[in-house]
C-alpha positions in Angstrom: 79.0 98.2 104.2 79.3 100.4 106.6 76.0 102.8 107.4 77.8 106.0 107.5 76.0 108.4 109.4 76.1 111.8 108.1 74.7 115.4 108.9 75.8 118.5 110.9 77.1 118.6 114.5 74.5 117.9 116.5 72.3 116.1 114.4 72.6 113.1 116.6 75.4 111.1 114.6 77.2 109.9 117.7 73.7 109.7 119.8 72.5 107.5 117.1 75.6 104.9 116.6 76.1 104.1 120.4 71.6 103.0 120.1 72.8 101.1 116.7 76.0 99.5 118.0 78.2 100.4 121.4 81.5 99.8 119.3 80.3 101.9 116.2 83.1 103.9 115.1 83.2 107.7 116.4 85.6 109.4 114.0 85.8 112.3 116.2 86.6 110.2 119.3 89.2 107.9 117.3 90.9 111.0 116.2 91.2 112.3 119.8 92.7 108.8 121.4 95.1 109.2 118.0 96.1 112.5 118.5 96.0 112.8 122.2 94.3 115.9 122.7 91.1 117.6 122.1 90.1 118.5 118.9 89.8 122.2 120.0 93.0 122.1 120.9 94.2 120.5 117.9 92.2 123.1 115.8 94.2 126.0 117.4 97.7 124.4 117.5 97.5 122.8 114.0 94.3 124.3 111.8 91.5 123.1 110.3 93.5 122.2 107.3 95.5 119.7 109.4 92.6 118.3 111.2 90.5 117.1 107.7 93.6 115.3 106.5 93.7 113.0 110.0 89.4 113.1 109.1 90.4 111.8 105.8 93.4 109.3 106.6 90.5 108.0 109.0 87.3 107.4 107.0 89.5 105.6 104.4 90.8 103.2 106.8 87.6 102.5 108.2 86.1 101.9 105.5 88.7 99.5 104.0 88.5 97.7 107.6 84.5 97.4 106.3 83.0 98.1 110.1 79.5 98.3 110.3 78.6 101.9 111.5 80.7 105.0 111.1 79.6 108.3 112.1 82.1 111.4 111.4 82.2 114.6 111.9 80.1 116.8 110.9 82.6 118.8 108.1 84.0 114.7 106.2 81.7 116.2 103.3 84.3 119.9 103.4 86.8 117.7 101.4 86.2 116.4 97.7 88.6 113.1 98.0 85.9 112.3 101.3 82.7 113.4 99.2 84.4 110.8 96.3 84.8 107.9 99.1 81.4 108.5 100.7 80.0 108.1 97.3 81.0 104.7 96.8 79.3 103.8 100.0 75.7 102.2 99.5 74.5 103.4 103.0 75.1 107.0 103.8 71.9 108.1 106.5 71.8 111.9 106.5 70.4 113.0 109.7 68.7 116.0 108.5 67.6 118.9 111.1 66.9 122.9 110.7 69.3 124.7 111.8 67.3 126.6 114.9 66.8 123.1 116.7 70.3 122.8 115.3 72.1 125.7 117.0 69.7 125.5 120.2 71.3 121.7 120.4 74.6 123.1 120.5 74.5 125.9 122.8 72.8 124.0 125.3 75.5 121.5 124.9 78.1 122.3 127.4 79.9 119.0 127.4 80.7 119.1 124.0 82.5 122.2 123.0 82.8 122.7 119.3 85.6 124.7 117.7 83.2 125.9 114.5 80.5 127.0 117.1 82.8 128.8 119.6 84.7 130.7 116.9 82.1 131.8 114.7 79.1 134.1 115.1 75.2 132.6 114.5 75.1 134.3 111.1 78.8 132.6 110.1 77.9 129.2 111.8 74.6 129.2 109.6 76.6 130.3 106.6 78.8 127.1 107.4 76.0 125.1 107.9 74.2 126.1 104.5 77.4 125.2 102.5 77.5 121.6 104.0 73.7 120.9 102.8 73.9 120.4 99.1 77.1 117.9 100.3 75.0 116.4 102.5 72.1 116.0 100.3 73.8 114.7 97.1 76.0 111.9 99.1 73.1 110.2 100.8 71.4 107.5 99.9 68.6 108.0 102.8 67.7 110.6 104.9 65.9 111.2 108.1 64.4 114.0 109.2 65.4 114.0 113.4 63.7 117.0 114.9 60.6 115.6 115.5 61.9 112.0 116.7 63.8 110.4 119.8 67.1 109.2 119.2 65.7 105.1 119.6 63.4 106.4 116.8 66.1 107.5 114.2 67.9 104.1 115.5 65.1 101.8 114.8 64.3 103.6 111.2 67.7 102.9 110.3 67.9 99.4 111.8 64.8 98.8 108.9 67.0 100.3 106.0 
């Protein structure tokens, strides 16, 4: 069964996924390949609901293929169907980090422009963050507090699970 890295955007899922397995499955990257445009452009043209449908189909496919490491986007938990799928998985690793640390990471990451960050005020963004926390907590089989750890330390903790 897959080890699925959960957490809000900026928690380090992609970075840690690459350390665990260079061939890990980054769902956002796979979706970009499939749709032939950036997620920002897709959000602007098709909307979040269409993106969430693509995301759900991708998660189903990866779980059926029994891949080793999956890094979904931070919003994977907003879809009830995705939560049902995730709750059946025995290794859901929540990379937990506080809002202020996440916000600073995302704000300073000029290479990755995230639509939910760009299109919302800090207060609205925090509401989105806080709305997802209960889902991450409920679905997680393991929780790693990541704010004070290097990506290498986090990857090693996951390898030991």
